[in-house]
TORPALUM-852217 format. One record per residue (C-alpha): x, y, z; residue in three letters. Coordinates in steps of 0.2 Angstrom, whole numbers, plus 2048, in hexadecimal, padded with zeros to 3 digits. Example, Ala and Ser with C-alpha at 12.3 -4.5 7.8 and 13.67 -1.06 7.14 Angstrom:
83E7EA827ALA8447FB824SER
END
This chain:
350B542BBMET361B4D2B2THR36DB532A3ALA366B4B297LEU353B5229BGLU359B6229CLEU361B6228DALA352B5B285GLN348B6928BLYS355B77286ILE356B6F276ARG341B6E274ARG344B81278ARG33AB7F28BGLU346B88293ILE355B9228CSER369B8F28FVAL368B9D298ILE35AB992A6GLU362B882AAALA372B8F2AEMET36AB9D2B8GLN360B902C4SER36FB872C6ALA379B942CCVAL36AB992D7ARG367B872DDARG37BB852E1GLU37AB942EAASP36EB922F6MET377B802FAASN387B8B2FCASN38FB7E2F0ALA399B8B2E5LEU3ABB912EBILE3A9B9C2DDSER3A2BA22CEHIS3A2BAF2C0ASN390BB22BALEU396BBE2AETHR39FBB02A6GLU390BA52A9SER384BAF2A0LEU390BB2290ARG393B9F28EGLN382B9A291ALA37FBA8282GLU38ABA2276ALA384B8F27AALA372B97276GLN378B9F266LYS381B8C262ARG36FB83264LEU364B9025AASP372B8A24CGLU375B7824EALA36FB6925AASP37DB65267PHE375B56273PRO37CB5D283LEU380B7127ECYS378B7D28BGLY378B7129CVAL381B7A2A7PRO38FB702B0VAL398B752C0ILE3AAB6F2C2VAL3B0B6C2D5LYS3BFB752DAASP3CAB692DAASN3CAB682C4ILE3D8B732BDCYS3CFB7E2B2THR3D6B8D2A7LYS3CBB9A2ACGLN3CAB972C0TRP3D4B952CEGLU3D5B852D7THR3D6B852E7THR3D0B762EDCYS3C6B7D2FAALA3D5B7F304SER3DDB9130ALYS3EFB8B308MET3EEB862F6LEU
END
């Protein structure tokens, strides 16, 4: 499903943010697409997003996003899948 379709399901409470996150991680793990991930941090962020949604309506809040390893982030080491970097 698209991000908008998933967001609608989350807002209608057909699926929780935590379930969406767990499904995304399982799917990517099966494809060996993730270089690294922190399930504890992902779960914490999913819970925080669910709380925000319970208080107000945010259009895409709770939709999981996987960031490629060639994009710099504050929390993760950027390696571009290279052993040299």
